[in-house]
C-alpha positions in Angstrom: 94.2 97.9 105.7 93.7 99.3 102.3 90.4 97.9 100.8 91.0 96.3 97.4 89.4 98.2 94.5 88.3 96.5 91.3 86.7 97.5 88.0 85.3 94.8 85.7 85.1 94.9 81.9 82.9 92.3 80.2 84.5 91.0 77.0 86.0 94.1 75.5 83.7 96.7 77.1 86.1 99.4 78.3 86.0 102.1 80.9 86.0 105.1 78.6 83.1 107.3 78.1 82.3 108.0 74.5 84.3 105.0 73.1 82.7 103.3 70.2 82.3 99.5 70.1 81.1 96.9 67.7 79.8 93.4 68.2 81.1 90.2 66.7 79.4 86.8 66.7 81.3 83.5 66.5 81.1 79.9 67.5 81.3 80.9 71.2 78.7 83.6 71.1 78.6 87.4 70.9 81.5 89.4 72.1 81.9 93.2 72.3 85.0 94.6 70.5 86.0 98.1 71.5 88.0 100.5 69.3 91.5 101.0 70.7 91.0 104.7 71.3 91.9 106.6 74.5 89.6 109.3 75.7 89.9 111.8 78.5 93.0 110.2 79.9 91.2 107.2 81.2 92.4 103.6 81.6 91.3 100.5 79.7 92.3 96.9 79.0 91.9 95.3 75.6 92.5 91.6 74.7 92.4 90.4 71.1 91.1 88.2 69.6 87.9 88.0 71.7 87.8 84.3 71.3 89.8 81.4 69.9 89.1 77.8 68.9 91.9 75.1 69.2 92.2 71.4 69.6 93.2 69.8 72.9 97.0 69.7 73.0 97.4 73.0 71.1 97.9 76.5 72.3 96.0 79.8 71.8 97.6 83.2 71.8 96.0 86.6 72.7 97.4 90.1 72.5 97.0 92.2 75.6 97.0 96.0 75.5 96.8 98.2 78.6 96.4 102.0 78.3 96.8 104.0 81.5 95.7 107.6 82.1 99.0 108.2 83.9 102.3 106.4 84.5 101.5 103.1 86.3 103.1 99.8 87.3 101.2 97.1 85.5 100.9 93.3 86.3 98.8 90.6 84.6 97.1 87.5 85.9 94.4 85.1 84.6 91.6 83.1 86.1 89.4 80.4 84.7 92.2 78.6 82.8 90.9 75.2 81.6 92.0 72.2 83.6 95.3 70.6 82.6 96.4 73.8 80.9 98.9 76.6 81.6 98.7 80.4 81.1 101.8 82.3 80.2 102.0 86.1 80.0 104.9 87.4 78.1 105.8 89.6 80.0 103.6 89.4 83.0 104.6 92.8 84.4 105.9 96.2 83.3 105.2 99.9 83.2 102.2 101.5 81.4 103.6 104.8 80.0 100.9 105.2 78.9 100.7 101.8 77.2 101.8 98.3 78.2 101.7 95.4 75.7 101.9 91.7 76.5 100.7 88.4 75.1 98.8 85.6 76.8 99.5 82.1 75.6 97.2 79.3 76.9 98.9 75.9 76.5 96.5 73.0 76.7 97.3 69.3 76.9 95.7 66.1 75.5 94.0 65.8 79.0 92.3 69.2 78.8 88.5 68.6 78.8 86.7 69.6 75.6 84.2 72.5 75.8 83.8 76.2 76.0 85.6 78.3 78.5 85.5 82.0 79.6 89.0 83.1 80.8 89.3 86.4 82.7 92.4 88.5 82.1 93.1 90.9 85.0 95.4 93.9 84.8 96.4 95.5 88.1 97.5 99.1 87.7 98.6 100.9 90.9 96.4 98.6 93.0 93.3 98.9 90.8 92.0 95.9 89.0 90.7 95.9 85.4 89.3 92.7 84.1 88.3 91.4 80.7 86.8 88.1 79.5 87.9 86.0 76.4 86.4 82.9 75.0 88.3 79.7 74.4 86.8 76.6 72.7 88.6 73.3 72.8 87.8 70.6 70.3 88.8 67.0 69.8 92.2 66.7 68.0 92.0 65.4 64.4 93.6 62.1 65.4 92.4 61.6 68.9 94.0 58.1 69.2 97.5 59.7 69.1 99.0 60.2 72.6 99.7 63.9 73.1 103.3 64.3 74.3 102.4 67.4 76.2 100.0 65.6 78.4 102.5 63.8 80.7 105.0 66.7 80.9 102.3 69.3 81.5 100.8 67.3 84.3 104.1 67.5 86.2 103.6 71.2 86.9 99.9 71.1 87.5 99.1 70.5 91.1 99.5 72.1 94.5 102.3 74.6 93.9 101.7 78.3 94.6 103.5 81.3 93.2 103.5 84.8 94.7 104.6 88.2 93.6 104.9 91.3 95.7 105.4 95.0 94.7 105.3 98.5 96.0 103.8 101.4 94.2 107.1 103.2 94.2 110.7 102.2 94.5 111.7 105.2 96.7 109.9 107.1 99.4 110.5 109.9 101.8 109.6 109.8 105.6 105.9 110.5 106.3 104.9 108.8 103.0 102.5 105.9 102.5 103.7 102.7 100.9 101.1 100.7 99.0 102.0 97.0 98.8 100.3 94.8 96.2 100.7 91.3 94.9 99.2 88.3 93.2 99.0 84.6 94.1 98.6 82.0 91.3 99.1 78.3 91.0 101.6 76.6 88.9 99.4 76.9 85.8 99.1 80.7 86.1 95.5 80.5 87.4 94.6 83.1 90.0 94.1 81.7 93.5 91.4 83.3 95.6 91.1 83.1 99.4 94.8 82.4 100.0 96.2 83.7 103.3 99.0 86.2 102.8 101.5 87.4 105.5 103.6 90.5 105.0 106.7 91.6 106.9 108.8 94.7 106.3 112.2 94.9 107.8 114.3 98.1 108.0 118.0 98.7 107.1 119.2 97.2 110.4 116.8 94.2 110.3 114.3 95.8 112.7 110.7 94.9 111.9 108.7 97.9 110.7 105.4 96.2 109.8 103.8 92.7 110.1 100.4 91.3 109.2 99.3 87.7 108.6 95.6 88.1 107.8 95.5 89.4 104.3 93.3 87.4 101.9 93.5 87.3 98.1 90.4 88.2 96.1 88.9 86.5 93.0 91.8 87.8 90.9 94.4 86.4 93.3 95.4 89.8 94.3 96.1 91.3 97.8 97.1 94.8 99.0 97.7 96.9 102.0 99.3 100.2 103.0 102.0 101.1 105.4 102.4 104.6 106.8 106.0 105.8 107.3 106.6 108.1 110.2 108.5 111.4 110.2 111.5 109.7 111.9 111.6 106.6 109.7 115.3 105.9 109.1 116.8 106.2 105.6 118.0 103.1 103.9 116.9 99.9 102.1 113.7 98.1 103.3 112.8 94.5 102.5 109.2 93.4 102.0 108.7 89.6 102.7 105.5 88.0 101.5 104.2 84.5 102.0 101.1 82.7 100.8 99.3 79.6 102.0 96.1 77.8 101.3 94.9 74.3 102.4 96.0 71.8 99.8 98.8 73.9 98.4 102.5 74.3 99.3 103.7 77.3 101.2 105.5 79.9 99.1 107.5 83.1 99.7 108.8 86.1 97.8 110.2 89.5 98.5 110.9 93.0 97.1 112.7 96.1 98.3 112.2 99.9 98.5 114.3 102.7 99.7 113.5 105.5 102.2 115.6 108.6 101.4 118.8 107.0 100.2 120.6 103.7 100.8 124.2 102.8 101.5 123.5 99.1 100.6 122.4 97.5 97.3 118.6 97.4 96.8 117.6 95.6 93.6 114.2 95.0 91.9 113.6 92.7 88.9 111.2 94.7 86.9 110.5 92.0 84.3 111.7 88.6 83.1 110.5 86.9 80.0 111.5 84.5 77.2 112.0 85.9 73.8 114.1 86.0 70.6 117.6 87.5 70.2 116.2 90.9 69.6 114.3 91.0 72.8 110.8 90.4 71.3 108.7 88.4 73.8 108.1 84.8 72.5 106.4 82.2 74.8 106.6 79.2 72.5 109.6 77.5 70.8 110.4 74.5 68.8 113.4 72.1 69.3 116.6 73.5 68.0 115.6 77.2 68.5 117.8 79.4 70.7 115.7 80.7 73.7 116.7 84.0 75.1 115.8 84.9 78.7 115.6 88.7 79.2 115.8 90.2 82.7 115.2 93.9 83.4 116.9 95.0 86.7 116.8 98.2 88.6 119.2 99.2 91.4 117.7 101.8 93.8 120.5 101.4 96.4 124.2 102.0 96.4 126.4 101.0 93.4 127.7 97.5 93.4 129.0 94.6 91.3 126.6 91.8 91.5 125.6 88.5 89.9 122.6 87.7 87.8 121.5 84.1 87.8 119.0 82.0 85.9 118.0 78.4 86.6 116.0 76.5 84.0 113.8 73.6 85.0 112.3 71.1 82.5 108.5 70.2 82.5 109.2 67.5 85.1 110.8 70.1 87.5 114.3 68.8 86.9 117.0 71.5 86.8 118.6 71.6 83.4 120.8 74.7 83.3 122.2 77.3 85.6 123.9 80.4 84.1 125.4 83.4 85.8 126.7 86.8 84.6 128.6 89.5 86.5 126.9 93.0 86.3 127.9 96.4 87.5 124.9 98.4 88.8 125.1 102.1 89.5 122.6 103.9 91.8 119.4 104.4 90.0 120.5 102.4 87.0 118.1 100.1 85.1 119.8 97.4 82.9 118.7 94.6 80.7 120.5 91.3 80.8 120.0 88.4 78.4 120.9 84.7 78.5 120.9 82.3 75.5 119.6 78.8 76.2 120.1 75.9 73.8 118.1 72.8 74.7 119.3 69.3 73.6 117.5 67.7 70.8 115.9 65.1 73.1 114.6 67.8 75.6 111.1 66.9 76.8 108.1 68.7 75.2 106.2 70.9 77.6 106.3 74.0 79.8 109.7 75.0 81.2 110.2 77.2 84.3 112.9 79.9 84.6 113.9 81.4 88.0 115.9 84.7 87.7 117.9 85.9 90.7 120.3 88.7 91.6 122.9 88.5 94.3 125.4 91.0 95.6 128.3 88.5 95.0 128.8 84.8 94.3 127.0 82.7 96.9 130.2 80.7 97.4 131.8 84.0 98.4 129.2 84.7 101.0 126.8 86.5 98.7 123.1 87.2 99.5 120.2 87.0 97.0 118.6 90.4 96.7 115.8 89.7 94.2 114.1 86.9 92.3 111.4 86.4 89.7 110.0 83.7 87.5 108.8 83.1 84.0 107.8 80.2 81.8 108.1 79.1 78.1 106.6 76.3 76.1 108.6 73.8 74.0 106.2 72.5 71.4 108.3 70.0 69.5 
């Protein structure tokens, strides 16, 4: 098993020799702010502002910037989210080439306890963790006697639901290579879940099991990883990685991804990113009633060319399905495409955090189609 590696950054102290830094002092204490300068091709994580002050029921937004010394798959996760709150990264994954930008929106509710919190932002780059702390102060709302409408709807998604992602360090390999498998486990609020048990199974082109383990454990950032050695005689084709996570008190959850050895004669699809945004593709995690919400999905086909179906399912803050939309798409071998769906919510749509499930199938399910990939995102309707 590949031993997890981690590197910690306190506040905005970065991992670059010779980088200048300044200190700033605010209501939450002293934070170190580092200049966004890259030195000697190293990697760092920066989150701005270093701290924010909001009232219970409001949201705080932070800009996240990752700079990698070389091309790297990047994913983001948070831990230490205040109770009765939700963390939304927009987007939560991408490619640092050499930079990757995202935003973190922490949505609180009227039930979120007042006080000072340290939230840890973790970026995972090719299996290495880089973490950074930000401060969040939550104060009493100006009119604390008014019932916050987010409180009841937000509580519907806070509980015992887990979410898991799984990725490989490359989408295509040759025999006698090593496949690094990584992933994250969070709860329904976006908080990293440590000490979850993860099982991994990799099936080959004919369904034959290549690898299985059921004893992986997530670390404090909710991440897990292992490595699988391919032999000289590993058959060419599309391989599927199945991942499941469990922890006492939480529901069981599964996910999957694919990779190709040599070349494939069947479709093999990866959802590289899914996020909510505006009509121009700019990531936007918060919306008001009447706005058009666009769901953007970045899809890569590493298998044979095919005509498939892209799906999205939107669930309201109470977990009730609201909309299902589909779109036919032609995917050539090696092609990466971006699809967008426009969502218009009714004027009486409940306030709170909405979940979006994005899927790709090789044909319509009613025609015997099979789901090839799935991913999730969230957005917040504020009023």
